[in-house]
Steps between C-alpha positions, in 0.01 A plus 500: 500500500625707211336259254169533678515879497594507131214264422259726694626812321470334160146383561377828645690714254541382145253213500232615742251520219556134411437357848157517662459633854442168678807339339713800594383492860574128522855544364570791737362305798715193423815708447447705818454177695826371362676822596355490853632145555862593426499816716672499839305573818649850527401578142146375563475724810625797300240446228222452758600821680490692172150374430390614847638852483423564135173678429331392177219759530463792262769763548326837530828685553768359262832649597620496138230739375376677813578872530435500872783529754644162590370506861150595387497235229616233745231608746238472227624151411472390863152645546341377177692174503338384826142627512385296799786613720450864399127485571563336837754767599264776384218361715728483804625857454145628444384325817785645705436847357129477584573377853751780557258768380224351715726490806607863469140607428383330819787659691411844363127472571515308827824601669602848381149637445244336728194674353427210263543248782271693734241525224524126449457440873217752522636672810449873553855606588441828678769665713322456832213294627302608806272273700220742593166314511220737407702812595355753257670793674839345434405450134402867478829608658701292256312639200581854614864425587740679260741203508235256373435446131195276535337249735255214476313295756531121485367188666526133414193288575638149553342162429205640306286237326409580140265278299394485138244243389607181681864602547646676802836626621652671801712809444612834639325819388705819490278798576624847403362846567589610146576224251596756236814584702637147478843493337577129480166356397527311171154462347514283188128507422227747588553772760541557873179509707338842483167416660401335826373187324820430303797275573824407324629142512845370419553266205559213743176547692293569189621168354426312823134600511458535124396865511584765240446870451133595533401196705332538837673331794380467858715599798413370845377772733711594802198551727278202423479179296373676191688600186539826309507512121778682313571543129848406380616829348849379412768234522844587637827312539718477809702242692434651843348235728545246216253698293212435741385863499217734406452878504201715591419850622418605858137549394500143375645374830221674694251280317670204672528677834321832560745574785806460278798726582837519328799363691810645336607816324763479225700821464699616197750777573619772266857421603553133581840570656323665795289198595715394798512850646128554448426161656681605820326840497150360450549228760542781754202695366272194474608262778194277457572429135752241386717607204691253281760557233374315195859449394544279807192297408614413149876542541585138582285365217644744247858429608445126467365534147776747411767254613332225299498715185867590551588130531308416182681776308839375622414146388396623156821703465714199592305275263550736207 
């Protein structure tokens, strides 16, 4: 072994200029083979292990010359010495960070503050809802009540057939006394109906019939087999009733049925904490009118989604 090493040192040192590269490689290969044959099994395992753990890549942080602290230099060696592993870890951490931020954002906007959720659903979350079909005196009383901030009349016309060209769909049309008072209507294109011949369709329904803003659609009349033409003034987005919705004014609804009357009154209070007390008071004053706490209508749905968001956040926290 010593002779082989001396021979290798002599050739590569003093006489390297006299031996061409191919001859030198052949001599080294033959001598290394001879060395390998005389090694014990333990020595072979030791050499093999050293080849596995040794890194022959460029050393970006040489400990001999680096001025960095030892821990920082070692960290740099580990990071730049295994690029694929570092990139893989970075992608995993970035994905977990994104998921965590998304989970807490959903929890903030859907569980703690339900305004974004209600806007997504497209539900007018007033404090009280009164079923008072065509009762204009009640509407007048509510407008003049000092406890009331604002009111709006509302009716949903169900299973209304809307056609455009050769396409048709069946949807529910929300009719409001004043569309400008809507708080959770999310119009993404155009504007809410301002005239009696205008209608707003959801993205889902507009795609089904192929209509867009400015197109004229036909709505089946409620009194005969005819249809009434409306101009699509806007496109909104909501998940209420699976997005199968439309919006129009009371004047527009009277074109479908001249005898149209509103069915419900949505009431917004100045102080929402008084809604239960005012509900009891008004039930005595207006025994023929049915009052409903809107919180009871949407409470179970909101609580379910809130619990789901909490569970998602917990999962993200555990994962990170």
